[in-house]
C-alpha positions as semicolon CSV with decimal commas, in nm:
position;residue;x (nm);y (nm);z (nm)
1;X;-1,653;-0,558;0,876
2;X;-1,666;-0,367;0,548
3;X;-2,006;-0,391;0,392
4;X;-2,313;-0,204;0,275
5;X;-2,478;-0,171;0,618
6;X;-2,651;0,119;0,801
7;X;-2,704;0,144;1,060
8;X;-0,916;1,540;2,578
9;X;-0,771;1,794;2,699
10;X;-0,390;1,769;2,764
11;X;-0,275;1,518;3,024
12;X;-0,075;1,615;3,328
13;X;0,298;1,601;3,262
14;X;0,357;1,325;3,513
15;X;0,077;1,111;3,374
16;X;0,201;1,161;3,019
17;X;0,557;1,072;3,105
18;X;0,458;0,760;3,291
19;X;0,230;0,636;3,016
20;X;0,478;0,713;2,740
21;X;0,754;0,531;2,927
22;X;0,524;0,232;2,978
23;X;0,418;0,221;2,614
24;X;0,768;0,278;2,484
25;X;0,897;-0,002;2,706
26;X;0,650;-0,245;2,552
27;X;0,725;-0,124;2,200
28;X;1,094;-0,191;2,262
29;X;1,053;-0,553;2,357
30;X;1,255;-0,782;2,128
31;X;1,071;-0,951;1,843
32;X;1,161;-1,165;1,549
33;X;1,194;-0,976;1,223
34;X;1,036;-1,134;0,918
35;X;1,301;-1,302;0,705
36;X;1,143;-1,134;0,404
37;X;1,170;-0,784;0,547
38;X;1,528;-0,648;0,537
39;X;1,543;-0,352;0,770
40;X;1,689;-0,087;0,539
41;X;1,758;0,230;0,733
42;X;1,901;0,457;0,464
43;X;1,633;0,688;0,320
44;X;1,368;0,434;0,418
45;X;1,045;0,576;0,272
46;X;0,808;0,390;0,505
47;X;0,915;0,629;0,781
48;X;0,830;0,998;0,779
49;X;1,104;1,255;0,762
50;X;1,103;1,553;1,002
51;X;0,785;1,433;1,173
52;X;0,748;1,567;1,526
53;X;0,388;1,575;1,660
54;X;0,318;1,672;2,020
55;X;0,165;1,411;2,250
56;X;0,077;1,692;2,491
57;X;-0,191;1,805;2,244
58;X;-0,343;1,459;2,201
59;X;-0,724;1,452;2,200
60;X;-0,968;1,164;2,156
61;X;-1,330;1,158;2,038
62;X;-1,569;0,865;2,018
63;X;-1,814;0,902;1,728
64;X;-2,126;0,685;1,754
65;X;-2,343;0,652;1,441
66;X;-2,702;0,563;1,527
67;X;-3,037;0,530;1,352
68;X;-3,340;0,361;1,499
69;X;-3,221;0,077;1,726
70;X;-3,250;0,184;2,089
71;X;-3,150;-0,150;2,240
72;X;-2,840;-0,167;2,020
73;X;-2,740;0,191;2,095
74;X;-2,791;0,137;2,467
75;X;-2,560;-0,167;2,466
76;X;-2,301;0,022;2,260
77;X;-2,290;0,332;2,483
78;X;-2,277;0,130;2,804
79;X;-1,981;-0,071;2,674
80;X;-1,801;0,253;2,585
81;X;-1,869;0,394;2,931
82;X;-1,736;0,079;3,098
83;X;-1,390;0,122;2,946
84;X;-1,087;0,247;3,139
85;X;-0,983;0,587;2,998
86;X;-0,671;0,608;3,215
87;X;-0,777;0,942;3,355
88;X;-0,775;1,096;3,008
89;X;-1,043;1,324;2,874
90;X;-1,250;1,161;2,602
91;X;-1,539;1,325;2,418
92;X;-1,853;1,141;2,304
93;X;-2,036;1,254;1,990
94;X;-2,357;1,072;1,899
95;X;-2,500;1,116;1,548
96;X;-2,864;1,013;1,516
97;X;-2,991;0,983;1,159
98;X;-3,350;1,081;1,085
99;X;-3,601;0,841;0,935
100;X;-3,679;0,886;0,567
101;X;-4,010;1,069;0,517
102;X;-4,068;0,924;0,171
103;X;-4,078;0,571;0,317
104;X;-4,360;0,656;0,558
105;X;-4,702;0,564;0,419
106;X;-4,945;0,664;0,696
107;X;-4,993;0,900;0,988
108;X;-4,973;0,606;1,226
109;X;-4,635;0,507;1,090
110;X;-4,512;0,867;1,115
111;X;-4,613;0,882;1,479
112;X;-4,439;0,549;1,542
113;X;-4,118;0,672;1,377
114;X;-4,128;0,998;1,573
115;X;-4,179;0,806;1,894
116;X;-3,878;0,583;1,817
117;X;-3,661;0,887;1,748
118;X;-3,772;1,064;2,066
119;X;-3,706;0,751;2,269
120;X;-3,350;0,738;2,137
121;X;-3,302;1,112;2,200
122;X;-3,431;1,085;2,556
123;X;-3,196;0,795;2,627
124;X;-2,891;0,971;2,481
125;X;-2,977;1,299;2,657
126;X;-2,998;1,118;2,988
127;X;-2,692;0,899;2,934
128;X;-2,417;0,980;3,184
129;X;-2,079;1,033;3,015
130;X;-1,830;1,130;3,283
131;X;-1,512;1,132;3,073
132;X;-1,558;1,458;2,885
133;X;-1,789;1,646;2,650
134;X;-2,106;1,477;2,524
135;X;-2,249;1,609;2,199
136;X;-2,570;1,495;2,027
137;X;-2,625;1,563;1,657
138;X;-2,986;1,487;1,562
139;X;-3,030;1,516;1,187
140;X;-3,332;1,687;1,029
141;X;-3,341;1,449;0,732
142;X;-3,229;1,097;0,656
143;X;-2,872;1,125;0,516
144;X;-2,778;0,758;0,504
145;X;-2,460;0,569;0,583
146;X;-2,223;0,756;0,351
147;X;-2,296;1,100;0,495
148;X;-2,305;0,962;0,851
149;X;-1,942;0,853;0,812
150;X;-1,806;1,127;0,588
151;X;-1,962;1,419;0,772
152;X;-1,887;1,289;1,121
153;X;-1,538;1,439;1,141
154;X;-1,307;1,706;1,011
155;X;-0,993;1,697;1,230
156;X;-0,924;2,020;1,417
157;X;-0,553;1,933;1,441
158;X;-0,297;1,664;1,362
159;X;-0,330;1,547;1,723
160;X;-0,704;1,475;1,717
161;X;-0,812;1,113;1,679
162;X;-1,154;0,956;1,644
163;X;-1,290;0,611;1,711
164;X;-1,599;0,553;1,496
165;X;-1,853;0,288;1,593
166;X;-2,196;0,202;1,459
167;X;-2,483;0,147;1,700
168;X;-2,486;-0,235;1,697
169;X;-2,124;-0,258;1,814
170;X;-1,995;-0,349;2,158
171;X;-1,641;-0,270;2,271
172;X;-1,409;-0,429;2,524
173;X;-1,333;-0,250;2,853
174;X;-0,970;-0,274;2,737
175;X;-1,024;-0,100;2,405
176;X;-0,902;0,250;2,503
177;X;-0,587;0,126;2,676
178;X;-0,500;-0,057;2,357
179;X;-0,582;0,240;2,132
180;X;-0,375;0,481;2,341
181;X;-0,076;0,245;2,347
182;X;-0,105;0,194;1,972
183;X;-0,122;0,568;1,897
184;X;0,175;0,642;2,122
185;X;0,382;0,373;1,954
186;X;0,283;0,412;1,590
187;X;0,199;0,782;1,566
188;X;0,398;0,970;1,830
189;X;0,714;0,758;1,820
190;X;0,898;0,925;1,529
191;X;1,123;0,624;1,467
192;X;0,818;0,399;1,445
193;X;0,582;0,620;1,244
194;X;0,483;0,567;0,883
195;X;0,280;0,811;0,670
196;X;0,140;0,501;0,495
197;X;-0,078;0,415;0,798
198;X;-0,425;0,573;0,806
199;X;-0,556;0,419;1,128
200;X;-0,640;0,094;1,304
201;X;-0,934;-0,143;1,320
202;X;-1,037;-0,319;1,639
203;X;-1,262;-0,573;1,466
204;X;-1,152;-0,927;1,390
205;X;-1,032;-0,942;1,028
206;X;-1,271;-1,161;0,831
207;X;-1,285;-1,042;0,471
208;X;-1,063;-1,027;0,159
209;X;-1,219;-0,792;-0,100
210;X;-0,995;-0,884;-0,392
211;X;-1,161;-1,150;-0,606
212;X;-0,972;-1,482;-0,600
213;X;-0,748;-1,351;-0,323
214;X;-0,574;-1,557;-0,058
215;X;-0,748;-1,686;0,251
216;X;-0,704;-1,462;0,551
217;X;-0,458;-1,677;0,742
218;X;-0,205;-1,565;1,004
219;X;0,033;-1,754;1,227
220;X;-0,037;-1,778;1,600
221;X;0,252;-1,544;1,689
222;X;0,118;-1,250;1,486
223;X;-0,062;-1,003;1,715
224;X;-0,050;-0,693;1,495
225;X;-0,029;-0,663;1,119
226;X;-0,106;-0,409;0,847
227;X;-0,380;-0,461;0,590
228;X;-0,512;-0,217;0,332
229;X;-0,880;-0,281;0,407
230;X;-1,075;-0,034;0,620
231;X;-1,281;-0,179;0,905
232;X;-1,627;-0,037;0,979
233;X;-1,681;-0,230;1,302
234;X;-1,464;-0,011;1,526
235;X;-1,219;0,202;1,326
236;X;-0,961;0,447;1,463
237;X;-0,880;0,719;1,209
238;X;-0,562;0,926;1,195
239;X;-0,619;1,295;1,113
240;X;-0,387;1,360;0,817
241;X;-0,498;1,069;0,595
242;X;-0,866;1,138;0,672
243;X;-0,835;1,501;0,565
244;X;-0,655;1,386;0,252
245;X;-0,934;1,141;0,179
246;X;-1,211;1,398;0,225
247;X;-1,045;1,639;-0,019
248;X;-0,982;1,354;-0,265
249;X;-1,346;1,247;-0,233
250;X;-1,470;1,600;-0,299
251;X;-1,250;1,631;-0,607
252;X;-1,362;1,301;-0,758
253;X;-1,729;1,344;-0,666
254;X;-1,739;1,694;-0,817
255;X;-1,591;1,561;-1,142
256;X;-1,831;1,263;-1,148
257;X;-1,545;1,014;-1,125
258;X;-1,674;0,686;-0,986
259;X;-1,478;0,471;-0,738
260;X;-1,466;0,175;-0,974
261;X;-1,186;-0,073;-0,912
262;X;-1,200;-0,386;-1,124
263;X;-1,136;-0,712;-0,946
264;X;-1,287;-0,592;-0,616
265;X;-1,605;-0,723;-0,457
266;X;-1,674;-0,374;-0,323
267;X;-1,710;-0,234;-0,676
268;X;-2,006;-0,467;-0,723
269;X;-2,155;-0,330;-0,403
270;X;-2,120;0,026;-0,530
271;X;-2,274;-0,054;-0,868
272;X;-2,571;-0,202;-0,686
273;X;-2,614;0,047;-0,401
274;X;-2,446;0,364;-0,525
275;X;-2,412;0,653;-0,283
276;X;-2,584;0,469;0,000
277;X;-2,243;0,328;0,096
278;X;-1,905;0,495;0,149
279;X;-1,648;0,216;0,171
280;X;-1,586;0,176;-0,207
281;X;-1,479;0,542;-0,212
282;X;-1,235;0,494;0,074
283;X;-1,104;0,168;-0,072
284;X;-1,031;0,335;-0,405
285;X;-0,853;0,617;-0,222
286;X;-0,642;0,368;-0,025
287;X;-0,552;0,176;-0,340
288;X;-0,448;0,489;-0,527
289;X;-0,238;0,621;-0,235
290;X;-0,088;0,293;-0,115
291;X;-0,209;0,325;0,248
292;X;-0,254;0,060;0,519
293;X;-0,458;-0,005;0,834
294;X;-0,339;-0,170;1,157
295;X;-0,528;-0,487;1,255
296;X;-0,515;-0,724;1,551
297;X;-0,494;-1,102;1,560
298;X;-0,596;-1,218;1,907
299;X;-0,680;-1,579;1,805
300;X;-0,986;-1,782;1,905
301;X;-1,207;-1,528;1,718
302;X;-1,143;-1,264;1,986
303;X;-1,158;-0,890;1,921
304;X;-1,176;-0,558;2,106
305;X;-1,480;-0,451;1,901
306;X;-1,766;-0,682;1,809
307;X;-2,066;-0,633;1,582
308;X;-2,387;-0,796;1,701
309;X;-2,522;-0,775;1,345
310;X;-2,864;-0,674;1,470
311;X;-3,168;-0,678;1,245
312;X;-3,180;-0,374;1,021
313;X;-3,110;-0,273;0,665
314;X;-2,820;-0,514;0,627
315;X;-2,964;-0,810;0,816
316;X;-3,324;-0,930;0,788
317;X;-3,288;-1,080;1,133
318;X;-3,027;-1,063;1,405
319;X;-2,723;-1,274;1,315
320;X;-2,549;-1,240;1,652
321;X;-2,195;-1,131;1,741
322;X;-1,933;-1,184;1,472
323;X;-1,655;-1,242;1,725
324;X;-1,580;-1,310;2,089
325;X;-1,541;-0,989;2,288
326;X;-1,204;-0,972;2,461
327;X;-1,290;-0,860;2,815
328;X;-1,070;-1,034;3,074
329;X;-0,735;-0,892;3,179
330;X;-0,616;-1,246;3,257
331;X;-0,498;-1,304;2,903
332;X;-0,247;-1,546;2,758
333;X;-0,053;-1,252;2,611
334;X;0,025;-0,886;2,683
335;X;-0,231;-0,682;2,492
336;X;-0,018;-0,367;2,518
337;X;0,294;-0,524;2,370
338;X;0,371;-0,327;2,054
339;X;0,643;-0,467;1,830
340;X;0,845;-0,231;1,608
341;X;0,688;-0,135;1,279
342;X;0,978;-0,292;1,089
343;X;0,886;-0,635;1,227
344;X;0,516;-0,627;1,127
345;X;0,375;-0,790;0,817
346;X;0,189;-0,586;0,555
347;X;-0,089;-0,723;0,329
348;X;-0,270;-0,582;0,025
349;X;-0,635;-0,621;-0,081
350;X;-0,561;-0,975;-0,204
351;X;-0,413;-1,057;0,135
352;X;-0,081;-1,098;-0,039
353;X;0,224;-0,989;0,160
354;X;0,375;-0,653;0,073
355;X;0,729;-0,559;0,178
356;X;0,761;-0,180;0,193
357;X;1,087;0,010;0,232
358;X;1,312;-0,204;0,012
359;X;1,539;0,066;-0,126
360;X;1,899;-0,024;-0,210
361;X;2,185;0,224;-0,183
362;X;2,485;-0,014;-0,167
363;X;2,598;-0,369;-0,242
364;X;2,534;-0,491;0,113
365;X;2,169;-0,382;0,093
366;X;2,143;-0,547;-0,248
367;X;2,259;-0,872;-0,088
368;X;1,975;-0,837;0,166
369;X;1,719;-0,752;-0,100
370;X;1,765;-1,050;-0,332
371;X;1,616;-1,318;-0,101
372;X;1,302;-1,104;-0,057
373;X;1,212;-1,135;-0,425
374;X;0,980;-1,401;-0,556
375;X;1,149;-1,738;-0,540
376;X;1,245;-1,776;-0,905
377;X;1,574;-1,839;-1,083
378;X;1,560;-1,521;-1,291
379;X;1,527;-1,159;-1,185
380;X;1,409;-0,866;-1,397
381;X;1,604;-0,544;-1,355
382;X;1,396;-0,262;-1,502
383;X;1,570;0,062;-1,598
384;X;1,352;0,366;-1,515
385;X;1,596;0,634;-1,633
386;X;1,422;0,875;-1,872
387;X;1,090;0,691;-1,812
388;X;0,790;0,904;-1,710
389;X;0,605;0,831;-1,386
390;X;0,286;0,742;-1,575
391;X;0,461;0,492;-1,801
392;X;0,638;0,333;-1,504
393;X;0,310;0,298;-1,312
394;X;0,144;0,143;-1,617
395;X;0,428;-0,108;-1,645
396;X;0,389;-0,208;-1,280
397;X;0,013;-0,255;-1,323
398;X;0,090;-0,502;-1,602
399;X;0,337;-0,678;-1,373
400;X;0,053;-0,718;-1,124
401;X;-0,182;-0,849;-1,393
402;X;0,077;-1,104;-1,511
403;X;0,186;-1,190;-1,154
404;X;0,544;-1,083;-1,226
405;X;0,699;-1,023;-0,885
406;X;1,068;-1,107;-0,933
407;X;1,186;-0,760;-1,036
408;X;1,403;-0,472;-0,921
409;X;1,348;-0,112;-1,034
410;X;1,658;0,093;-1,105
411;X;1,637;0,470;-1,122
412;X;1,769;0,809;-1,009
413;X;1,702;0,945;-0,661
414;X;1,356;1,104;-0,662
415;X;1,033;1,132;-0,466
416;X;0,877;0,899;-0,722
417;X;1,139;0,628;-0,657
418;X;1,086;0,659;-0,281
419;X;0,709;0,637;-0,329
420;X;0,748;0,315;-0,527
421;X;0,953;0,168;-0,242
422;X;0,693;0,286;0,012
423;X;0,427;0,096;-0,180
424;X;0,631;-0,227;-0,171
425;X;0,829;-0,220;-0,496
426;X;1,201;-0,308;-0,462
427;X;1,416;-0,023;-0,596
428;X;1,779;0,075;-0,638
429;X;1,868;0,439;-0,573
430;X;2,137;0,469;-0,839
431;X;2,270;0,807;-0,722
432;X;2,351;0,671;-0,376
433;X;2,459;0,335;-0,515
434;X;2,719;0,496;-0,746
435;X;2,852;0,703;-0,456
436;X;2,890;0,389;-0,246
437;X;3,101;0,207;-0,508
438;X;3,311;0,524;-0,540
439;X;3,227;0,611;-0,900
440;X;3,029;0,932;-0,851
441;X;3,324;1,136;-0,982
442;X;3,254;0,990;-1,326
443;X;2,906;1,142;-1,331
444;X;2,751;1,484;-1,313
445;X;2,423;1,642;-1,419
446;X;2,269;1,590;-1,761
447;X;2,119;1,307;-1,964
448;X;2,453;1,165;-2,078
449;X;2,571;1,122;-1,720
450;X;2,237;0,963;-1,626
451;X;2,311;0,702;-1,894
452;X;2,662;0,645;-1,756
453;X;2,525;0,598;-1,403
454;X;2,273;0,348;-1,535
455;X;2,542;0,148;-1,717
456;X;2,768;0,135;-1,412
457;X;2,489;0,034;-1,173
458;X;2,369;-0,245;-1,404
459;X;2,720;-0,397;-1,422
460;X;2,752;-0,408;-1,042
461;X;2,401;-0,545;-0,990
462;X;2,465;-0,824;-1,242
463;X;2,781;-0,918;-1,055
464;X;2,594;-0,948;-0,725
465;X;2,307;-1,145;-0,879
466;X;2,549;-1,393;-1,036
467;X;2,729;-1,435;-0,705
468;X;2,395;-1,529;-0,547
469;X;2,297;-1,775;-0,819
470;X;2,035;-1,563;-1,000
471;X;1,993;-1,529;-1,375
472;X;1,921;-1,170;-1,472
473;X;1,723;-0,996;-1,744
474;X;1,807;-0,628;-1,791
475;X;1,520;-0,441;-1,959
476;X;1,417;-0,081;-2,016
477;X;1,094;0,078;-1,894
478;X;0,994;0,166;-2,252
479;X;0,824;-0,170;-2,307
480;X;0,532;-0,380;-2,188
481;X;0,522;-0,757;-2,154
482;X;0,229;-0,940;-2,308
483;X;0,291;-1,269;-2,129
484;X;0,414;-1,378;-1,789
485;X;0,709;-1,563;-1,942
486;X;0,830;-1,353;-2,236
487;X;1,187;-1,481;-2,227
488;X;1,159;-1,850;-2,309
489;X;1,462;-1,818;-2,542
490;X;1,680;-1,789;-2,234
491;X;1,616;-2,156;-2,167
492;X;1,854;-2,249;-2,451
493;X;2,143;-2,412;-2,258
494;X;2,396;-2,341;-2,536
495;X;2,419;-1,972;-2,448
496;X;2,489;-1,778;-2,132
497;X;2,416;-1,439;-2,286
498;X;2,125;-1,311;-2,495
499;X;2,075;-0,960;-2,625
500;X;1,852;-0,747;-2,846
501;X;2,007;-0,411;-2,928
502;X;1,706;-0,207;-3,039
503;X;1,490;-0,352;-2,759
504;X;1,768;-0,282;-2,506
505;X;1,735;-0,635;-2,367
506;X;2,022;-0,821;-2,205
507;X;2,019;-1,161;-2,036
508;X;2,293;-1,336;-1,842
509;X;2,268;-1,688;-1,705
510;X;2,421;-1,764;-1,367
511;X;2,671;-2,013;-1,508
512;X;3,030;-2,083;-1,408
513;X;3,147;-1,911;-1,728
514;X;2,948;-1,594;-1,668
515;X;3,048;-1,574;-1,302
516;X;3,416;-1,613;-1,392
517;X;3,394;-1,339;-1,653
518;X;3,230;-1,096;-1,410
519;X;3,462;-1,191;-1,124
520;X;3,774;-1,135;-1,331
521;X;3,777;-0,798;-1,501
522;X;3,453;-0,729;-1,681
523;X;3,324;-0,473;-1,427
524;X;3,655;-0,286;-1,438
525;X;3,627;-0,275;-1,816
526;X;3,278;-0,129;-1,786
527;X;3,421;0,136;-1,555
528;X;3,699;0,211;-1,805
529;X;3,444;0,253;-2,084
530;X;3,239;0,482;-1,858
531;X;3,549;0,695;-1,799
532;X;3,592;0,734;-2,175
533;X;3,223;0,818;-2,221
534;X;3,239;1,080;-1,945
535;X;3,512;1,265;-2,138
536;X;3,293;1,299;-2,446
537;X;3,102;1,620;-2,503
538;X;2,788;1,433;-2,605
539;X;2,686;1,071;-2,641
540;X;2,532;0,897;-2,938
541;X;2,238;0,660;-2,891
542;X;2,471;0,357;-2,914
543;X;2,710;0,509;-2,658
544;X;2,425;0,532;-2,408
545;X;2,313;0,173;-2,467
546;X;2,407;-0,079;-2,199
547;X;2,343;-0,361;-2,447
548;X;2,582;-0,201;-2,698
549;X;2,851;-0,176;-2,429
550;X;2,801;-0,538;-2,327
551;X;2,812;-0,661;-2,687
552;X;3,156;-0,497;-2,730
553;X;3,291;-0,641;-2,405
554;X;3,154;-0,990;-2,470
555;X;3,322;-0,996;-2,810
556;X;3,650;-0,874;-2,660
557;X;3,635;-1,156;-2,404
558;X;3,547;-1,420;-2,663
559;X;3,213;-1,494;-2,498
560;X;2,944;-1,677;-2,689
561;X;2,613;-1,492;-2,706
562;X;2,291;-1,509;-2,903
563;X;2,109;-1,219;-3,064
564;X;1,732;-1,240;-3,035
565;X;1,510;-1,210;-3,341
566;X;1,358;-0,875;-3,253
567;X;1,097;-0,882;-3,532
568;X;0,929;-1,191;-3,390
569;X;1,005;-1,122;-3,026
570;X;0,839;-0,780;-2,996
571;X;0,649;-0,518;-3,190
572;X;0,730;-0,147;-3,197
573;X;0,437;0,092;-3,163
574;X;0,413;0,417;-3,354
575;X;0,333;0,303;-3,708
576;X;-0,004;0,275;-3,883
577;X;0,015;-0,102;-3,922
578;X;0,022;-0,168;-3,546
579;X;-0,317;-0,266;-3,402
580;X;-0,471;-0,524;-3,170
581;X;-0,467;-0,798;-3,433
582;X;-0,100;-0,736;-3,514
583;X;0,001;-0,823;-3,158
584;X;-0,062;-1,189;-3,237
585;X;0,187;-1,404;-3,050
586;X;0,426;-1,117;-2,977
587;X;0,581;-1,125;-2,633
588;X;0,612;-0,752;-2,579
589;X;0,549;-0,410;-2,724
590;X;0,808;-0,133;-2,711
591;X;0,863;0,221;-2,833
592;X;1,137;0,468;-2,904
593;X;1,287;0,653;-2,607
594;X;1,219;0,975;-2,799
595;X;0,842;0,916;-2,814
596;X;0,644;1,161;-2,599
597;X;0,410;1,059;-2,318
598;X;0,093;1,164;-2,499
599;X;0,182;0,950;-2,801
600;X;0,275;0,653;-2,583
601;X;-0,054;0,676;-2,393
602;X;-0,254;0,715;-2,714
603;X;-0,103;0,404;-2,871
604;X;-0,136;0,193;-2,560
605;X;-0,497;0,299;-2,512
606;X;-0,576;0,185;-2,866
607;X;-0,417;-0,151;-2,786
608;X;-0,604;-0,175;-2,450
609;X;-0,266;-0,170;-2,276
610;X;-0,303;0,158;-2,084
611;X;-0,436;0,043;-1,746
612;X;-0,385;0,343;-1,516
613;X;-0,637;0,612;-1,431
614;X;-0,606;0,990;-1,407
615;X;-0,410;0,948;-1,080
616;X;-0,165;0,701;-1,236
617;X;-0,321;0,428;-1,024
618;X;-0,404;0,080;-1,153
619;X;-0,762;0,052;-1,274
620;X;-0,785;-0,302;-1,134
621;X;-0,676;-0,515;-0,842
622;X;-0,564;-0,854;-0,974
623;X;-0,526;-1,133;-0,721
624;X;-0,310;-1,441;-0,772
625;X;-0,313;-1,705;-0,502
626;X;0,022;-1,743;-0,329
């Protein structure tokens, strides 16, 4: 439970092979894939490329964080020692925090505190740990919860894993078997590994930190799922993300950057308790990097790690176990059954489902993608060509604030595009898409060819959307919406097409007329125009405009369309008369494609519309109930 509380040498080859085969067998069992999660396999960014760790170097350390509760620590260590470690070597490191001298008011109290500490030390020194190295770290001063966690581990390799428990926890005898199976399946199985996963929690999920988020509800068939929230009641940490976090923490702490994240309960905790707690730091890191944690759902309030919530700093009196400890092997399910990563559900801090890896490279994948969008009649296709990463991130933060989820991002092949897909945004890789439809010969390097690729891709995407019954808005990334429904004009039934040239807005309704026009020859005409554009030495602004191209073709086909009143629809930033009061009832703000990033950021900051931090991460988590 996240909260402000205190509190192996290599295996033999035969043993390794047997265990790996056993785990791999269970991970290969058939499972039902979520209907919302198309299994894209081309350049899927949720899987690591060229990742090849060595299971032979696997090592495991249990880190126990203790303070002044001997009975709690005794129960915790005995439960750890009762587990089956499968003949593996497992190290035990116990960190005992010192009492705070400034809180001691008399010699009698000092003697009592010293006696408590020595009693704990004597117990730990005499505790028999037969599975590997036992190390005791007795601190000379009271460092508190944050340092206990953050200073407990610096991975010695990418094959070293830790399981961190606080002293009032109790673990199941089955916990290590589960952990080992999980690590083999989701870390060492290259086809089932994702760099987005930072570890796994063995506690029962109980808490949604995003204010006004969804209730934490799962169906009875879900055994494993991914959730952004870290668990402090029995957390397995993977080495690479932890190192990344520690360096990130050092950088932000040294620059006095606080882990504030609007819309999160944990930010309130930090403002109240400051550096006594560590979880707001880790939560901010996870939010900025788009990482996830593996959780279990064993039903009937069962878990492999249970907090007894003993009396201490966090609880005035003992509250008792938060869950039912899963101990018996006679279960109603196979605890070691590990379904493929592609079949698991992913949830953000609002406990809203995230669908990572939706990256389209051809028309067939586009057909799979469309049903995974929010169930609305209209889809937004956002052009990210010539749009900076910061501006694109800012746009997506506004989408989150306005609960706009029915969108597709269209852009050139890049690490940034793949990262957006990894985080759950649906994207179209235009470079691969153009190759698939056989039009890559029309394009080359340079800004004018980027424009041609964008025009071609938009025409094909519109065709597929119309075939599937979706209306489509085509917009550029050089604008921000000020309302969740900025396109009410599209509800006029007298028109199937709407456009605004300077805003680079285009709308097509999924009507019989529009479908017929696209099915007949409109796409081929777009291709013909692209061929002509490719022969030009340079392109004018109108040549590069998709809306300009569509206006010409609609007129040639005798189609009826409506031009939007751009002066009332949106407001262009960059002039002295634009301020907060001038936004009024405008539906969007936009800017020239030639405007530089610094100017864009400056204007949007003045209008309170720049909502990303120095890492291009949203400054807030905004929850909308599903």
